[in-house]
C-alpha positions as CSV (number, residue, x, y, z in Angstrom):
1,M,-29.3,-36.1,-28.9
2,I,-28.1,-38.4,-26.0
3,S,-25.6,-40.1,-28.4
4,Y,-24.0,-36.8,-29.3
5,L,-23.8,-35.9,-25.6
6,S,-22.2,-39.2,-24.9
7,A,-19.7,-38.9,-27.8
8,L,-18.8,-35.3,-26.6
9,L,-18.2,-36.6,-23.0
10,A,-16.0,-39.5,-24.2
11,I,-13.9,-37.2,-26.4
12,S,-13.5,-34.7,-23.7
13,G,-11.7,-37.1,-21.5
14,I,-14.1,-37.0,-18.6
15,M,-14.7,-40.8,-19.2
16,N,-11.2,-41.5,-17.9
17,Y,-12.6,-41.3,-14.3
18,Y,-14.8,-44.4,-15.0
19,I,-12.3,-46.7,-16.1
20,N,-11.3,-48.1,-12.8
21,F,-15.0,-48.7,-12.2
22,L,-15.4,-50.6,-15.4
23,Y,-12.3,-52.8,-14.6
24,L,-13.9,-53.6,-11.2
25,I,-17.2,-54.6,-12.9
26,S,-15.4,-56.8,-15.4
27,S,-13.3,-58.5,-12.5
28,V,-16.5,-59.3,-10.6
29,S,-18.7,-60.3,-13.4
30,G,-16.3,-62.3,-15.5
31,S,-15.3,-64.6,-12.7
32,M,-18.9,-64.9,-11.6
33,A,-20.0,-65.9,-15.1
34,S,-17.3,-68.6,-15.5
35,V,-18.3,-70.1,-12.1
36,L,-22.0,-70.0,-13.2
37,L,-21.5,-71.6,-16.6
38,V,-19.1,-74.3,-15.3
39,S,-21.5,-75.3,-12.4
40,S,-24.5,-75.1,-14.7
41,Y,-23.4,-76.7,-17.9
42,L,-20.4,-78.9,-17.2
43,I,-21.2,-80.1,-13.7
44,K,-25.0,-79.8,-14.2
45,E,-25.6,-79.2,-10.5
46,D,-29.3,-78.6,-9.8
47,N,-29.4,-78.8,-6.1
48,M,-26.2,-77.4,-4.7
49,D,-25.2,-78.2,-1.2
50,V,-23.6,-75.6,1.2
51,K,-20.0,-77.0,0.5
52,S,-20.5,-76.6,-3.3
53,W,-21.8,-73.0,-2.7
54,Y,-18.7,-72.1,-0.5
55,W,-16.4,-73.8,-3.1
56,N,-18.0,-71.7,-5.9
57,M,-17.7,-68.6,-3.8
58,F,-13.9,-69.5,-3.2
59,A,-13.5,-70.0,-7.0
60,W,-15.2,-66.6,-7.8
61,F,-12.9,-64.9,-5.2
62,I,-9.7,-66.4,-6.6
63,G,-10.8,-65.2,-10.0
64,F,-11.4,-61.8,-8.7
65,I,-8.0,-61.5,-7.1
66,I,-6.2,-63.0,-10.1
67,Y,-8.0,-60.2,-12.2
68,Q,-7.0,-57.5,-9.8
69,L,-3.3,-58.7,-9.7
70,A,-3.1,-59.3,-13.4
71,A,-4.6,-56.0,-14.4
72,N,-1.4,-54.3,-13.2
73,F,0.9,-56.2,-15.5
74,D,1.3,-55.6,-19.2
75,S,3.2,-58.7,-20.1
76,I,0.5,-61.2,-19.4
77,I,-0.2,-63.4,-22.4
78,F,-3.9,-64.0,-22.1
79,G,-4.8,-60.7,-20.4
80,P,-6.5,-60.4,-17.0
81,T,-10.1,-61.3,-18.1
82,L,-9.2,-64.5,-19.8
83,L,-6.8,-65.5,-17.0
84,S,-9.4,-65.0,-14.3
85,L,-12.1,-66.8,-16.4
86,L,-9.7,-69.8,-16.7
87,A,-8.8,-69.9,-13.1
88,S,-12.2,-69.6,-11.8
89,A,-13.6,-72.3,-14.2
90,T,-10.7,-74.5,-13.3
91,I,-11.3,-74.3,-9.6
92,T,-15.0,-74.9,-10.0
93,Y,-14.4,-77.9,-12.2
94,I,-11.8,-79.4,-9.6
95,R,-14.7,-79.6,-7.1
96,A,-16.6,-81.7,-9.5
97,L,-13.6,-84.0,-9.9
98,I,-13.1,-84.3,-6.2
99,K,-16.7,-84.9,-5.5
């Protein structure tokens, strides 16, 4: 019964109001996941110091901003999600190279 109701709501167009919220969730969680995966699996940081934590927050924020800016352009090759993932992962990995 709930699946029929969900399908009816999706067809009626009321779900269009949630698209911006879903884009916001994607911009937050995508960048955060890339920072988490790079710092856990590539860098293998078990005990993070305060500087690493701030650097990871900076990498997440840059990925978030890149997603928000890239979501407005249709001509981006990779799309906003992959572009923000690559940016966040690269910035996180740069910290390991510097350290």
